[in-house]
C-alpha positions as CSV (number, residue, x, y, z in Angstrom):
1,X,-51.3,-80.6,-51.4
2,X,-50.9,-77.1,-50.3
3,X,-53.5,-75.9,-47.8
4,X,-54.2,-72.2,-48.0
5,X,-54.7,-70.3,-44.7
6,X,-56.4,-67.0,-44.0
7,X,-53.2,-64.9,-43.9
8,X,-53.6,-63.1,-47.2
9,X,-53.9,-59.8,-45.4
10,X,-50.3,-60.3,-44.3
11,X,-49.0,-60.9,-47.8
12,X,-47.6,-64.4,-47.1
13,X,-48.6,-67.9,-48.2
14,X,-48.2,-70.7,-45.5
15,X,-47.7,-74.4,-46.0
16,X,-48.2,-76.8,-43.1
17,X,-45.8,-79.5,-41.9
18,X,-43.3,-79.0,-44.7
19,X,-39.8,-77.6,-44.7
20,X,-38.8,-77.4,-48.4
21,X,-37.5,-75.0,-51.0
22,X,-40.4,-73.3,-52.8
23,X,-40.7,-73.1,-56.6
24,X,-40.0,-69.4,-56.9
25,X,-36.6,-69.8,-55.1
26,X,-37.8,-68.6,-51.7
27,X,-36.8,-70.3,-48.4
28,X,-39.3,-72.0,-46.1
29,X,-38.9,-71.2,-42.4
30,X,-40.8,-73.2,-39.7
31,X,-42.8,-71.3,-37.1
32,X,-45.2,-73.1,-34.8
33,X,-45.4,-76.0,-37.2
34,X,-46.1,-73.7,-40.1
35,X,-43.9,-72.9,-43.1
36,X,-43.6,-69.1,-43.8
37,X,-42.5,-67.9,-47.3
38,X,-39.5,-65.5,-46.9
39,X,-37.9,-63.9,-50.0
40,X,-34.2,-64.7,-50.5
41,X,-33.3,-61.0,-50.6
42,X,-34.7,-60.4,-47.2
43,X,-32.9,-63.4,-45.8
44,X,-29.6,-62.3,-47.3
45,X,-30.1,-58.7,-46.0
46,X,-31.0,-59.9,-42.5
47,X,-27.9,-62.3,-42.4
48,X,-25.6,-59.5,-43.5
49,X,-27.0,-57.2,-40.9
50,X,-26.5,-59.8,-38.2
51,X,-22.8,-60.2,-39.3
52,X,-22.4,-56.4,-39.2
53,X,-23.9,-56.2,-35.7
54,X,-21.7,-59.0,-34.4
55,X,-18.6,-57.4,-35.8
56,X,-19.6,-54.0,-34.3
57,X,-20.2,-55.6,-30.9
58,X,-16.8,-57.3,-31.0
59,X,-15.2,-54.0,-31.7
60,X,-17.1,-52.3,-28.9
61,X,-16.2,-55.0,-26.4
62,X,-12.5,-54.7,-27.4
63,X,-12.7,-50.9,-27.1
64,X,-14.4,-51.2,-23.7
65,X,-11.8,-53.6,-22.3
66,X,-9.0,-51.2,-23.4
67,X,-10.9,-48.2,-21.9
68,X,-11.4,-50.1,-18.7
69,X,-7.8,-51.1,-18.5
70,X,-6.8,-47.5,-19.0
71,X,-9.1,-46.4,-16.2
72,X,-7.7,-49.0,-13.9
73,X,-4.1,-48.0,-14.7
74,X,-5.0,-44.3,-14.1
75,X,-6.8,-45.1,-10.8
76,X,-3.8,-47.1,-9.7
77,X,-1.4,-44.3,-10.4
78,X,-3.7,-41.8,-8.7
79,X,-3.9,-44.0,-5.6
80,X,-0.1,-44.1,-5.4
81,X,0.1,-40.4,-5.7
82,X,-2.6,-39.8,-3.1
83,X,-0.8,-42.2,-0.8
84,X,2.3,-40.0,-1.1
85,X,0.3,-36.9,-0.4
86,X,-1.1,-38.6,2.7
87,X,2.4,-39.5,4.0
88,X,3.7,-36.0,3.3
89,X,0.7,-34.5,5.2
90,X,1.1,-36.9,8.2
91,X,4.8,-36.1,8.2
92,X,4.1,-32.4,9.0
93,X,2.6,-33.5,12.4
94,X,4.1,-35.2,15.5
95,X,2.6,-37.4,18.2
96,X,1.4,-34.4,20.1
97,X,-1.0,-33.6,17.2
98,X,-2.9,-36.8,17.6
99,X,-5.2,-38.4,20.2
100,X,-5.9,-42.1,20.5
101,X,-9.6,-42.6,21.2
102,X,-10.1,-46.3,21.9
103,X,-7.8,-47.3,19.0
104,X,-9.0,-44.6,16.6
105,X,-6.5,-41.8,15.9
106,X,-8.0,-38.3,15.8
107,X,-6.0,-35.3,14.6
108,X,-6.0,-32.2,16.9
109,X,-6.4,-28.6,15.6
110,X,-2.6,-28.0,15.8
111,X,-2.0,-30.8,13.4
112,X,-4.8,-29.6,11.1
113,X,-3.3,-26.1,11.0
114,X,0.1,-27.5,10.0
115,X,-1.3,-29.5,7.1
116,X,-3.6,-26.6,6.1
117,X,-0.5,-24.4,5.7
118,X,1.5,-26.7,3.3
119,X,-1.4,-27.3,0.9
120,X,-2.8,-23.8,0.9
121,X,-6.2,-24.7,2.2
122,X,-8.5,-21.7,2.5
123,X,-11.7,-21.5,4.5
124,X,-14.7,-19.4,3.6
125,X,-17.7,-18.9,5.8
126,X,-21.2,-18.2,4.4
127,X,-22.6,-14.7,5.0
128,X,-26.1,-13.5,5.6
129,X,-27.9,-12.3,2.4
130,X,-28.6,-8.7,1.6
131,X,-32.2,-8.9,2.8
132,X,-31.2,-10.1,6.3
133,X,-30.7,-7.6,9.1
134,X,-27.2,-9.0,9.6
135,X,-26.4,-8.7,5.9
136,X,-22.7,-9.2,5.1
137,X,-21.8,-10.7,8.5
138,X,-20.6,-14.3,8.9
139,X,-23.4,-16.8,9.6
140,X,-21.2,-19.0,11.8
141,X,-20.2,-19.9,14.4
142,X,-23.9,-20.1,15.5
143,X,-25.0,-20.6,19.1
144,X,-27.9,-23.1,19.3
145,X,-29.8,-23.8,22.5
146,X,-30.3,-27.5,23.3
147,X,-34.1,-28.3,23.2
148,X,-35.8,-29.3,26.4
149,X,-32.6,-29.0,28.4
150,X,-33.4,-28.1,32.1
151,X,-30.0,-26.5,32.6
152,X,-30.2,-24.4,29.4
153,X,-27.1,-26.0,27.8
154,X,-26.1,-24.9,24.4
155,X,-23.8,-25.8,21.5
156,X,-21.9,-23.8,18.9
157,X,-22.1,-24.9,15.3
158,X,-19.6,-23.9,12.6
159,X,-20.1,-24.4,8.9
160,X,-18.1,-23.4,5.9
161,X,-16.3,-24.4,2.6
162,X,-12.7,-25.6,2.5
163,X,-10.8,-25.3,-0.7
164,X,-7.4,-26.4,-2.0
165,X,-5.8,-26.2,-5.5
166,X,-4.5,-29.7,-4.9
167,X,-7.4,-31.6,-3.4
168,X,-10.4,-29.6,-4.6
169,X,-13.1,-28.4,-2.1
170,X,-15.4,-29.6,0.6
171,X,-18.7,-27.7,0.5
172,X,-20.3,-29.0,3.7
173,X,-17.6,-29.1,6.4
174,X,-19.0,-28.8,9.9
175,X,-17.7,-28.6,13.5
176,X,-19.5,-28.2,16.8
177,X,-19.0,-28.2,20.5
178,X,-21.5,-28.4,23.4
179,X,-21.4,-26.9,26.9
180,X,-22.1,-30.5,28.1
181,X,-18.7,-31.7,26.7
182,X,-16.8,-33.5,29.4
183,X,-13.6,-31.7,28.6
184,X,-15.2,-28.4,29.7
185,X,-18.0,-29.5,32.0
186,X,-16.2,-32.1,34.2
187,X,-13.3,-31.2,36.5
188,X,-11.2,-32.9,39.2
189,X,-10.8,-31.8,42.7
190,X,-7.4,-31.6,44.4
191,X,-8.0,-35.1,45.7
192,X,-8.7,-36.5,42.1
193,X,-12.5,-36.8,42.4
194,X,-14.6,-35.7,39.5
195,X,-17.3,-33.2,39.7
196,X,-19.6,-31.3,37.2
197,X,-19.3,-27.6,36.8
198,X,-22.3,-25.4,36.8
199,X,-23.2,-23.9,33.5
200,X,-22.3,-20.4,34.7
201,X,-18.7,-21.6,35.5
202,X,-18.1,-22.8,32.0
203,X,-16.3,-20.3,29.8
204,X,-18.5,-19.9,26.7
205,X,-15.6,-18.6,24.6
206,X,-13.9,-21.9,25.0
207,X,-16.9,-23.7,23.6
208,X,-17.0,-21.4,20.7
209,X,-13.3,-21.8,19.9
210,X,-13.6,-25.6,20.2
211,X,-16.4,-25.6,17.6
212,X,-14.2,-23.6,15.2
213,X,-11.2,-26.0,15.9
214,X,-13.4,-29.0,15.3
215,X,-14.6,-27.5,12.0
216,X,-11.0,-27.0,10.8
217,X,-10.0,-30.5,11.7
218,X,-13.0,-32.0,10.0
219,X,-12.4,-29.9,6.8
220,X,-8.7,-30.7,6.6
221,X,-9.0,-34.4,7.3
222,X,-11.8,-34.8,4.8
223,X,-10.2,-32.8,2.1
224,X,-6.8,-34.5,2.4
225,X,-8.1,-38.0,3.0
226,X,-6.8,-38.2,6.5
227,X,-9.7,-39.9,8.2
228,X,-9.3,-43.4,9.8
229,X,-5.5,-43.1,10.0
230,X,-3.8,-46.4,11.0
231,X,-0.9,-47.1,13.3
232,X,1.1,-48.3,10.2
233,X,0.5,-45.0,8.4
234,X,1.6,-43.0,11.4
235,X,4.7,-45.1,11.7
236,X,5.5,-44.6,7.9
237,X,5.3,-40.8,8.6
238,X,7.8,-41.2,11.5
239,X,5.2,-40.9,14.3
240,X,5.4,-43.4,17.2
241,X,1.8,-44.4,18.0
242,X,2.7,-45.5,21.5
243,X,3.6,-41.8,22.4
244,X,0.1,-40.6,21.3
245,X,-2.1,-39.5,24.2
246,X,-4.8,-42.0,24.7
247,X,-8.3,-40.9,25.8
248,X,-11.8,-42.3,25.7
249,X,-15.1,-41.3,27.3
250,X,-18.0,-43.1,28.8
251,X,-21.2,-41.9,30.4
252,X,-19.4,-41.2,33.7
253,X,-16.7,-39.0,32.1
254,X,-13.1,-39.6,31.2
255,X,-11.8,-43.1,31.1
256,X,-8.3,-44.4,30.5
257,X,-8.4,-46.3,27.2
258,X,-4.7,-47.3,27.0
259,X,-3.6,-50.9,26.5
260,X,-1.5,-52.6,29.2
261,X,1.6,-52.0,27.1
262,X,0.9,-48.3,26.9
263,X,0.3,-48.1,30.6
264,X,3.6,-49.8,31.3
265,X,5.3,-47.3,29.0
266,X,3.5,-44.3,30.4
267,X,6.6,-43.1,32.2
268,X,8.1,-42.4,28.9
269,X,5.2,-40.3,27.6
270,X,5.7,-36.5,27.9
271,X,3.0,-34.4,29.6
272,X,0.2,-33.0,27.5
273,X,-0.3,-29.4,26.5
274,X,-3.1,-28.9,29.0
275,X,-0.9,-30.3,31.8
276,X,1.9,-27.9,30.8
277,X,-0.5,-24.9,30.8
278,X,-1.7,-25.9,34.3
279,X,1.9,-26.1,35.5
280,X,2.5,-22.6,34.2
281,X,-0.6,-21.4,35.9
282,X,0.5,-22.9,39.2
283,X,3.9,-21.4,38.8
284,X,2.5,-17.9,38.1
285,X,0.5,-18.1,41.3
286,X,3.5,-19.3,43.2
287,X,5.8,-16.6,41.8
288,X,8.1,-19.2,40.1
289,X,9.5,-18.0,36.8
290,X,10.4,-20.0,33.7
291,X,14.1,-20.0,34.5
292,X,13.5,-21.6,37.9
293,X,11.2,-24.2,36.4
294,X,13.8,-25.2,33.7
295,X,16.5,-25.3,36.3
296,X,14.5,-27.8,38.4
297,X,13.8,-29.9,35.4
298,X,17.4,-29.9,34.3
299,X,18.7,-30.8,37.8
300,X,16.1,-33.4,38.8
301,X,15.1,-34.9,35.4
302,X,18.1,-34.2,33.2
303,X,15.9,-32.6,30.6
304,X,16.2,-29.3,28.8
305,X,12.6,-28.5,28.0
306,X,9.5,-28.4,30.2
307,X,7.4,-30.0,27.5
308,X,9.5,-33.2,27.8
309,X,8.6,-33.8,31.5
310,X,7.4,-37.4,31.7
311,X,3.8,-37.8,33.0
312,X,5.1,-40.0,35.7
313,X,7.0,-37.0,37.1
314,X,4.3,-34.4,36.6
315,X,2.8,-34.7,40.1
316,X,6.2,-34.4,41.6
317,X,6.9,-31.3,39.5
318,X,3.6,-29.7,40.6
319,X,4.3,-30.5,44.3
320,X,7.6,-28.7,44.1
321,X,5.8,-25.6,42.7
322,X,3.3,-25.8,45.5
323,X,6.1,-26.1,48.1
324,X,7.7,-23.0,46.6
325,X,4.5,-21.1,46.8
326,X,4.2,-21.9,50.5
327,X,7.8,-21.1,51.3
328,X,7.7,-17.8,49.5
329,X,4.4,-16.9,51.1
330,X,6.1,-17.3,54.5
331,X,9.0,-15.1,53.6
332,X,6.8,-12.4,52.1
333,X,4.3,-12.2,55.0
334,X,5.5,-10.0,57.9
335,X,5.6,-11.8,61.3
336,X,2.6,-10.9,63.5
337,X,3.1,-10.1,67.2
338,X,0.6,-9.6,70.0
339,X,1.5,-7.8,73.2
340,X,5.1,-8.8,73.3
341,X,4.4,-12.4,72.7
342,X,6.4,-14.5,70.3
343,X,5.8,-13.9,66.6
344,X,3.0,-15.9,65.1
345,X,4.0,-17.5,61.8
346,X,1.8,-19.1,59.3
């Protein structure tokens, strides 16, 4: 017995609790304990559509797998090429172009300039717009006063765009330096004690130049993928990490961050560029020329270049310069006499 339900408005007859073929050739489908009449043509069309969709999805999956594999292969090849670029870049530098800051290797501006040259990296600085009173002039480096600083300290900020045909461009490269930086604000007395310079005694031009140098280093290392360089990568480029100058800072100023092994080998490490500049400054004051300095190094240290002086011999070298200054001052100063008494010498 077929029980009619109130679904005429849907154009479908329903039979309850049966799952049979209907007289007109339709197929009965069960839904919530009801049998819904579905025409055979619709069932066939739906089934064919499902087969078509399944076939299409299989093709899409196959194509996606192939595409992904191609992307992976391309990425792998790019990674190998970029690694070669990195090794070539590092190979342009030497151990003097790096600083070890508590185990992290930082490139100096000299190293950045070397790498910048081989890859043709250009730097462009934003300029003031036409409506500005300084229209056409470079916006950076910019001097910024440090807020609420009782000593009126300041910093210089440098911004720009770095571009290379090989590596693309970096739109937001920055570099800065503050008058509170320990490198400029903290000095040592002749006895080795540290003391802070007054702001008026800090050369502002050095702060400005340091900001520009930091900007170039930041731009080059980001553009060429040279951040977080490891000891192994330096070694692969022929740079001995144990020769790299090791520096770290704490709240009290400069701190020796070398390992025990590095300290034991410190006698083999050449003096730094600032140390060499200081030696030249002392020699100029003492009247000691370059030839005399090299002669001392060749005789006492068996070396041909001043830059190769070991740090363990640096104090001895500076002491010799100071002794020369004293001796030459004695020879150049005329002896003073008073009323026939013996000459007074300094």
